[in-house]
C-alpha positions in Angstrom: 0.0 0.0 0.0 1.4 3.4 -1.0 1.8 5.9 1.8 1.9 8.7 -0.6 0.3 9.3 -4.0 1.8 11.9 -6.3 -0.2 13.1 -9.3 2.2 14.2 -12.0 5.8 13.3 -12.9 7.2 16.6 -14.1 10.2 18.3 -12.4 8.2 18.8 -9.1 6.3 15.5 -9.0 9.4 13.5 -9.8 11.4 15.2 -7.1 8.7 14.8 -4.5 8.4 11.1 -5.3 12.2 10.6 -5.2 12.6 12.6 -2.0 9.9 10.5 -0.2 11.3 7.2 -1.6 14.8 8.1 -0.5 13.3 8.6 3.0 12.0 5.1 2.9 8.4 5.9 2.1 6.4 4.0 -0.4 5.1 6.2 -3.3 2.6 5.7 -6.1 3.1 8.1 -9.1 0.0 8.6 -11.2 0.2 10.0 -14.7 -1.6 9.4 -18.0 1.6 7.8 -19.5 2.6 5.8 -16.5 6.0 7.5 -16.5 7.9 8.5 -13.4 11.2 8.2 -11.6 12.7 4.7 -11.1 13.1 3.6 -7.5 12.3 0.4 -5.7 9.8 2.2 -3.5 8.1 4.0 -6.4 5.1 2.4 -8.2 4.2 4.1 -11.5 0.6 3.8 -12.6 -1.1 5.0 -15.8 -4.4 6.6 -15.0 -6.5 9.7 -15.7 -6.2 12.1 -12.7 -9.7 13.5 -13.6 -11.2 10.0 -13.1 -12.4 10.3 -9.5 -13.3 6.7 -9.1 -10.0 5.4 -10.3 -8.0 8.0 -8.4 -9.9 7.1 -5.2 -9.0 3.5 -5.7 -5.3 4.4 -6.2 -5.3 6.7 -3.1 -7.0 4.3 -0.7 -4.9 4.2 2.5 -2.6 7.0 1.6 -1.4 9.6 4.1 -0.9 12.4 1.5 -2.0 13.1 -2.0 0.3 15.5 -3.8 -1.1 17.6 -6.6 1.9 18.1 -8.9 -0.1 18.0 -12.1 0.7 20.3 -15.0 -2.1 20.4 -17.5 -1.7 22.0 -20.9 -1.3 25.7 -20.5 -3.9 26.6 -23.1 -6.6 24.3 -21.6 -6.5 25.2 -17.9 -10.2 26.0 -17.7 -11.2 22.7 -19.3 -8.7 20.4 -17.5 -8.0 21.8 -14.0 -11.4 21.7 -12.3 -12.1 18.0 -13.1 -8.6 17.0 -11.9 -8.9 19.1 -8.7 -12.3 17.7 -8.0 -11.1 14.2 -8.5 -8.1 14.7 -6.2 -10.4 16.2 -3.5 -12.7 13.3 -3.7 -9.8 10.8 -3.5 -8.2 12.7 -0.5 -11.6 12.8 1.2 -12.2 9.1 0.8 -8.7 8.2 2.1 -8.6 10.8 4.9 -5.4 12.0 3.3 -3.7 15.4 3.4 -4.1 17.2 0.1 -0.8 19.1 -0.8 -1.1 21.4 -3.7 1.8 22.7 -5.9 0.8 26.3 -6.2 2.0 29.5 -7.8 1.6 33.2 -7.5 -1.1 33.7 -10.1 -3.8 34.1 -7.6 -2.5 37.4 -6.3 -2.6 39.2 -9.6 -0.4 42.3 -10.3 0.6 43.9 -7.0 1.8 47.5 -6.3 5.6 47.4 -6.0 5.5 43.7 -7.2 6.0 42.3 -3.7 4.0 39.3 -2.4 3.7 37.7 1.1 1.3 35.0 2.3 -1.0 37.8 3.6 -1.3 39.4 0.1 -5.0 39.3 -1.0 -5.9 36.7 -3.7 -7.1 39.5 -6.0 -6.4 38.2 -9.4 -8.8 39.2 -12.2 -7.2 37.2 -15.0 -8.5 33.8 -16.1 -5.6 31.8 -14.8 -5.4 33.5 -11.4 -9.2 33.1 -11.0 -8.8 29.4 -11.8 -6.1 28.9 -9.2 -8.1 30.8 -6.6 -11.3 28.7 -7.2 -9.3 25.5 -6.9 -7.9 26.7 -3.6 -11.3 27.8 -2.3 -12.7 24.4 -3.3 -10.0 22.7 -1.4 -10.6 24.9 1.7 -14.3 24.2 1.8 -14.0 20.5 1.1 -13.2 19.5 4.7 -9.9 17.9 3.6 -6.7 18.8 5.5 -5.1 20.8 2.8 -2.0 23.0 2.2 -0.9 25.0 -0.9 2.8 25.7 -1.4 3.4 28.6 -3.8 6.5 29.1 -5.8 7.6 31.7 -8.4 9.3 31.2 -11.8 11.0 27.8 -11.7 14.7 27.1 -12.3 16.2 23.6 -12.3 16.5 20.6 -14.6 13.5 20.1 -16.9 11.7 23.3 -15.9 9.5 25.4 -18.1 9.9 29.2 -17.5 11.3 32.4 -18.8 14.9 31.2 -18.4 14.5 27.8 -19.9 12.2 29.0 -22.7 13.8 32.1 -24.0 17.4 32.2 -22.7 18.6 28.6 -22.4 18.0 27.7 -26.1 19.9 30.8 -27.2 22.8 30.1 -24.9 22.9 26.5 -26.2 23.0 27.7 -29.8 25.4 30.6 -29.2 22.9 33.1 -30.4 21.3 36.3 -29.0 18.1 35.8 -27.0 14.8 37.5 -27.7 12.9 37.8 -24.5 9.4 39.1 -23.8 10.3 40.8 -20.5 12.1 43.8 -19.0 15.3 41.9 -18.1 16.5 44.5 -15.6 13.9 44.2 -12.9 14.1 42.1 -9.7 12.4 38.7 -10.1 12.1 35.8 -7.8 13.2 32.4 -9.1 12.2 29.2 -7.2 14.3 26.1 -7.4 12.3 22.9 -8.1 14.1 21.0 -5.4 13.1 23.6 -2.8 9.5 23.3 -3.9 9.6 19.5 -3.5 11.2 19.8 0.0 8.6 22.4 1.1 5.7 20.2 -0.1 6.9 17.2 1.8 7.7 19.1 4.9 4.5 21.1 5.1 2.3 18.1 4.3 3.6 16.5 7.5 3.0 19.5 9.7 -0.5 20.4 10.8 0.5 24.0 11.4 0.5 24.4 7.6 -3.1 23.2 7.0 -5.7 25.6 5.6 -3.1 28.1 4.5 -1.0 29.0 1.5 2.8 29.2 2.0 5.7 30.5 -0.1 8.6 28.3 -1.0 12.0 29.6 0.4 13.7 31.0 -2.6 16.9 32.8 -3.4 17.0 36.6 -3.2 15.5 38.2 -6.4 17.8 38.8 -9.3 17.2 40.3 -12.7 16.8 38.1 -15.8 20.0 39.6 -17.2 21.9 38.8 -14.0 20.5 35.2 -14.1 21.8 34.8 -17.7 25.2 36.2 -16.8 25.6 34.0 -13.8 24.7 30.9 -15.8 27.2 31.8 -18.5 29.9 32.4 -15.9 29.2 29.1 -14.2 29.3 27.1 -17.5 32.2 29.0 -19.1 30.1 30.3 -22.0 30.3 33.7 -23.6 28.0 36.4 -22.1 24.6 36.2 -23.6 23.3 39.1 -25.7 19.7 39.8 -24.9 17.2 41.7 -27.0 13.9 42.7 -25.4 10.7 42.1 -27.3 8.3 45.0 -27.1 5.3 44.1 -24.9 2.8 44.5 -27.8 4.5 41.7 -29.8 3.2 38.8 -27.7 -0.2 40.5 -27.2 -0.6 40.9 -31.0 0.5 37.3 -31.6 -2.1 36.2 -29.1 -4.8 37.3 -31.4 -4.1 34.2 -33.5 -1.7 32.0 -31.5 -3.3 30.4 -28.4 -0.1 29.9 -26.4 0.9 33.5 -27.1 -2.5 34.6 -25.8 -2.0 32.7 -22.6 1.5 34.0 -22.0 0.4 37.6 -22.7 -2.2 37.3 -20.0 0.5 36.7 -17.4 3.1 39.1 -18.8 2.7 41.5 -15.9 5.2 39.2 -14.1 7.9 40.3 -16.4 7.3 44.0 -17.0 7.3 45.0 -13.3 9.2 43.8 -10.2 8.0 40.3 -9.2 9.2 39.5 -5.7 8.0 36.7 -3.5 8.7 37.0 0.3 9.1 33.5 1.9 10.3 34.7 5.3 7.2 33.3 7.1 7.7 29.8 5.8 11.4 30.0 6.7 10.6 31.1 10.3 7.8 28.7 10.8 9.3 25.5 9.4 13.0 26.1 9.5 13.4 25.8 5.7 16.0 27.8 3.7 16.5 28.4 0.0 19.1 26.5 -2.0 21.9 28.7 -3.4 20.9 29.8 -6.9 24.2 28.5 -8.3 23.1 24.9 -7.3 19.9 25.3 -9.3 21.8 26.8 -12.3 24.4 24.0 -12.3 21.6 21.4 -12.2 20.0 23.3 -15.1 23.3 23.2 -17.0 23.7 19.4 -16.4 20.4 18.8 -18.1 20.6 21.8 -20.5 20.1 20.0 -23.8 17.1 18.1 -22.5 15.6 21.1 -20.9 16.1 23.4 -23.9 14.6 20.8 -26.2 11.4 20.5 -24.1 10.8 24.2 -24.2 11.6 25.0 -27.8 
């Protein structure tokens, strides 16, 4: 019987599963494809996470159900609610803790760009409202639940502004075209820190019923991030061209993924700073040095760049 069920085997889900298995816990990873990390204590199961009956069967007896799913970005409204409802049903039936991999979308644009756990969930955009409804549904379900919120990810296999627009250019030795103001402070969250925060907070009843921020390195600019990566990997300094904001918004009139990205572009044209000091004080967690995350990214650079191109 699995003590932990992890839905999703992307960078977060795989690290959560591996971390638990390394601690001697039995883990069941649920994905459509049946893929996941290889480990004697990890069972990989192919199933639809939106199938409440099947997911309830797979979660029976589990202590924690981790939502590490990552549905297609252009189909959030269609895919997220059935999955969230199925996971809530499964956690309810099992009496399990429901630990959600969250983000900062629910806050929406903030004056000064700084967010703490007490910042109101005031998003007006579609994606932010979807995340907020999911969280409210979890809070009202009666399930012991916690949401761990991270910023832009960095680490092996991640999809974000660094891996999508900078890393492929570095790999090819070309200039990068980036839809962002690259000289503003921006918080980056290491995937390993998200995994550790999820596992730690899911075990601590002080976390339940609240959203918490992942301990993350001090904010840096996108330009500084690229320069540090190039320095660590011994590559020439990256030349960055900034795409005018209207370009992605214009493309969004006909290209679905551009439309979804344009909706969230406020994150990259103003300071975007996540304060995680409350999580650090409460649970004794600290952020991994950014160089560690960048070296991990470099070790898997070809694979990561290929996934985001």
